N, C-alpha and C positions, 0 to 999 in steps of 0.2 A: 449490343444487349440482346441475349436470346432471350426473346418473349414467346411464350406458347398460350396463344388465346384459346385453343382448343382443348384445353385441360377438363373443362368442366361444360357440359352441354348447355345452350342457352335456354331460353325459355321454353314454355311447353309447346308443343309442336300442333298445329290444327291439321286434322286429317279428315278426309270426305268418307263418309261409309255410305254405301248403297245398299239396297235392299238385297243384292246377291250376297253379301257378307253373312247375312243372317240366313238365308234359305233361297235356294234357286227358282223355287216355287212362287215366292212372293215377288220377285223383282219385276217391276214396271217399266225399267228402263230410266228412272229418274233418280236423282241425288235425293236420299231420304232425309240425312241428318249430319251434322258435323258435330264430332267430339274433341274434347282436348285431352290431349296424352299429357300425363304428368312428366315432370322432366327426369332424368335420370342422373345421379351427382357420380362424379369421379374423382380421384383422388388428385388434389391440388399440391404440387411441390413448387419449390425455389428453382429456378431456371438460370439465375445470375450469381450463384455463389460458386467461386472457384474452388477447385479439388486440392487441398494441400498435400494429399496422399500421406507421405511418412514424415512430412516436416512437423517439428515439435516448437520450433522457434517462435516470438512474437516480434515482429518486426515494429509493431504500433509502440510496445514498450522502449525501444532504444531511441524514440525521439527525444529532444531536449526537454524537460518539465515546462519551460516557458511555451514550446509549441503545443505540448499537451494541454496547457492552460486554457490557450485559444481553441482547440478543439472540442474541448468538453463544456465550455463556458455556455451562459445562457445566450450569448450575443449569434451563435451559430443555428439558433433554432430548434436546439432541443426541447422536447415537450416533457410534462411529467412521467409520461411512459416509459420513455428513455432512460430517466434518471433509476428508476423502479426496476426497470429491466437490467439493468446494468449492476444493480446492488445486488439483485436477487440470484444471477447465474456466476458472478465473479467475487471472489473473496477480497481481492485487492480493490476492486471498486466500491465494495462492502465498507470496508477499512476506511477509506479515502472520503465517500459520502456519509459524513457524519451527521448530525443533526442539525448545527450550522448550515450545512450546504442544502439541506432539505427544507430549512425554513425560509431561505431565500427562493428556493424554487417554488415552495408554496406561495410566497408573497408576490412572486412575479406571476404566477400562473392561475393561482385559486382564490387571491384577494380581489374583490371587485373594485377597491380602490387602488390603483398601483402605486400611489404617492403615499401611501398610509405606511407608517412604521418604517421609514427607509433604514437600513443597515447602516451604523456609524463606520466611517473608514473605506477602506477598499473592500469591495464584495469578496466576501469568500470564495463565491462560484467564479470568479476570475484567477484564481490561485489555487486550484485543487492540489496540483500536483506540485507545485513549487514550495508550499508551507510544510510545516512540520506538524503532522498529525499523531499526537500520541496514540500509544496502544488503548484501546477503550473496551477491548473484548470481554465480556463476563463469564467467565467459565461456570461451568455446571458444577455443584458442589453435593457430591454424593455421600452418604454417610454409611459405613459398613455397621453389622449389628454389634460387632465388639468395641467399636468406637463409640457407643452410646454413653453418654454420661449417666451413672446412677448412684443413687444414695443408699446401695443396699449395704449390709454389714462387711466392714473390713478390718480383721484383727490388728491390734497395735503391735509396733515392736518390727522386727526386721522378719522377713517372709521365711527364712531358713528356722526361725525360732518358734515357728507356729507349731500349737499341737495339733494333735488328730481332730479332736473336737472342734477346734476353731477354724480350721481348714474344711472341714465337713459342711459346718454351717455356712462358711463364706462361698462355697461352691453350690451349695443349694440355692441360695438367694441370687447369684450371680445368674443360674441356669434358667431361674424363674424370670427374672428382670430381661433375659435376652428371649426367651419363649413369648413372653407378654408382647414385645415388640413385633416379634415375627409375627404373631397371631394375628395383630393388628393390621399389620402390613397386607397379608394375604387375605383378611376380611375386607379391606378396602379394595383391593382388586377383584374379589368376587362380587362386592356389591356392585362395581363398576360394570361386572360383565355383565350382570343382572339386567341392568338399565341398558345396555346396548342391546341385548336379545327383545327386551320390550319393543324397542324403535326399528327392529329388522323388519323390512318389508314395507315400511309407512313411508308415503311420497315424502319430498323434501318441504320442509316448511320455509317458505320464501316470505321474505317481508316485502311489502308493498313497494312498488317501484314509478318511477317517474318516466310519465310520457309526455314530454313536452311541458306545459304548465300544469297539467293534470297529474292525479294521483291514481294508479290502477291497482286492482288486487290480482296478485298471481295466482292462477288456478292451474298451473302445471309448469314444470321445466322439462325442456327437451333436449336431449343429447344430440351431438352433430350426427349427421347422415353419414354412413359409411359408403364406401364406393359400391353401386349397383343398386343402391336402395332409392326408390322414390319417396321423395320428401311429404309430399303434399298429397292427398286425395283428389280426387275429381272435382269435389265441392269444398273440401278444406273442412270438412267436418272434425268438431274437437274430439269425437269419439275415435276417430281414426289415429290419433296420435300415441307415441309410446312414452308414457311420462318416466323421466329417470328416478331411479332410487340408488340410493347410497348402498355398496356392497359391502356390509359389515364385516362379512368373513373375511374378505379381502383386506379389508383396512386392519383387520386385528393381525392376520399374518404378518403383514408388513410392518407394523409398528412393533407389535409382541412378541413376535416369532412364533413358533410352535407352541408355544405354553398355555395349557388352559387351565381355567379356573373351575374348579369342581367343587360341589357341595359335600362330597366324601373326602378330600384332602382338609377341608376346613373343619370338618368333624374330627378328622383325625389329629391335627395340631390341637383343637381345643381338647382331646383326651390327654394328650402328652402333657399339657399344661397341668391340668387337674392330677395326674400322678406325680406330677414334681411337686403340687401342693401337698399331696397328702403325704408322699414319702418325706417332707420337710415336717409337718405336724406330727406325723406318726413316725419317728426313725426305726429303723430294722435293728432288734437288740442282739448284739454279738454274742455268743458262747464264752464265757469267761474261763471255760475249761482249755480251751484251744490257745497254744502259743502264739503270740503276736510277734510278727517280725520286727526287725528295727524301723523306726519311723524317720522317713525324709519327705518332706512337702514336694508333690508333685509340681511338675511345670503344668500350667494352666494355657490352653490354647490361645493364641493371641490373634489368629486370624480365621475366617469363616472357612469351613469345611464344605466346598462346593460340592461333593458328592451326598452330602446329608440334605437331600431334597432341595437343593438349590436356594441357597438364601438370597434375596434380592436386597438391592441398594436403593429402591427408590421408597420415595415417604410417602404416605396417606392423602398427602395435600397435592400429589402430583396427579391426581384424578380430576377431571371437571364434572361441571353438574350434569353433562349430557354420557357421562360414561366414558369418555375417552382421555387418553392421557394429555396433560398439557404440555405442549411442545416448548421447550425453552429457548428463549431467543438470548443467543449469545452478542448481538449486537442491538441492544434495545435503542430505538430512537421514536419518540411520539411522532415527530412530522415526517418521518418515512412511512408510519402507519397511517397518517391523515393524507399522506400523496396516495398511497395504495387503495385506501377507501375511495379517493374521488374519482378513482379509474372505474367504479362500478355504480356510479351515480347517473351518468347521462347514457341512455339509452334511444335507440332508433327503431322506427318501425320498418316494415318491410318495404313499403313505397318509398319514404325517405332514402332508406339505406340505397334503394334502385338508383334514384335520381343523383343523389349527392356523389357516390362512389361508383358508378356505372356497374354494378354487379348482377347478374342473375340469379333469378330464384334457384337454380340448381346450385349456386355457387355461394350462396348465404345460408342453404339449408346444410351445409358442411359444418355450422357454427352450433353451439349450444346457445339456447334464448329459453326465453320464457312466455308463457301464454297469458295474456290478461284479458280481464273481462273487456267485452265490445258491448257499449251501449247501444248500440244501432243492430247488432246481430248477434244473438247468442250463440247461435250454431257456429258462428264462424269468430274464433277469438283473435285478439290482435297478436301478432308476433314481434316482440319487442328484443331486438339485439343491442349489446355493448356496442358503443361508439369505436371505442379502442380495438375491439376484435373485428369490426366491420373494416376500419382501417388496415390495420396487420393483415386482414385477407386480402385487401385490394392490393396491396402493395405485393403480395405472394403471388398474385394471381395476374398483375400486370407487369411484373419484373422488376420490383423495389420501386422507391420512391421516385426515381427520375422516369422509368418507364410508366408508373401511375400517371405522372403530372402529363406525359406525351399521350397516353391513351385517353385521359379526361378530357385534354384539349382536342383531340380528334374526334371523339364521340359528340363533344360540345358543338364543334363545326358541321358535324353531319347532322344533328338534329335542329341547328339552326338553318341549314339549306335546306333541309325537308320541310320546314314550316313555311320558308318563303316560296317554295315550289308550289305548295298547296293554297298559300295565299293567292299567287298568280294565276294558277287555274281556277279558282272557286270566284276571285274577285276582290276588290278591297274591302267589301262588308263581310269577309267570313272571318270568323272566329277559329283559330289555328288550334288554341288550349281547348274550348270547348266543344268543337266539331260542329258548330250551327251557326245560320246565317242571323246577325243582329238586324233588330228592327232599322227601318229606314231613319227613323226620327231620332236614333241614337247618334250621338258623334264618335268619332276615332275610327 
């Protein structure tokens, strides 16, 4: 396995600074001070992923269903993150991992009592591929303007028998009805855009997070450092951090396209609606002296004219309270949502992440994390990382799960030997953890 442990620089480097670095006139030949250089992050990539080049086949799916059941069962050691990730990136797994599968996953990994509510019969997670899964995709329903039902006036009898006056009233009522819905939809989109602009540039409002057994108030959200950036200041001051903010303009372009909601366009639609109502209330009087052509009922357009100011098909209820569109869930699963939410609960501070996953400060700085209030030192907030993100980073740095296990065992053995060496040099009463000698009356 090709593992590159030099992808990210290790912890900060101590460098001796003499007076000659400041000025030759002040140099006295002695070492003046020692400063701590902040680490510099580098881009961390996977090194153990094979290159498939132009291959498009999937050998994994050619295996028998019974063998795939064993591979993706709970007995193989898959955790909640694995099932959520597979369902999120692949449509086939999303369909196979239905709510029944995620229910067993939650009961197995998230339930405090493993024997609580055992599923009857054969577990679903042991027959994911061999069972018959009905199609449970919920398609998004869109209603075009011309398909909206209405209770407007419709003349009796056959359409070809309608008189000129009957068709005139019918068309006026129909146009007013469609314009009202069109105005309501555009007004909802305009009001949502106003809400988005009001929150533009404001820091992300993050709920309190768990730090072990304590609940910490979040004072900032930090994005992951890019290659070449120094993640921490020399003293780790909170003012040196760059708080991440939502890029509302980028979000609008990605979700809504290039469409812009303007007050001018809203006023134009309102003016068109008022003009239609005035025309219906005060119809134009035709000159009786002009000869009339033979009457025939014209064909009413049955489809939206896209060239007419783009008639949109979304409903006003598609907008959330924060001003963004509600993303439709094609495969709704309450237990999958519960499993995904559990991944955001457990967080680790920087020291714990260093100890458990053997990651350096420069490597951890590439992850997005939150700053929590530190009751011991207000100038240096606590950095809390998602444990799932830290574990994934350890796999990427150390060369996958196998490489991480080998690297973890290697570092653990190195730390153990270092402690034994220090204990042998300092004597039996030396505390290798605290670094001080125990009093003679202490035992151990």
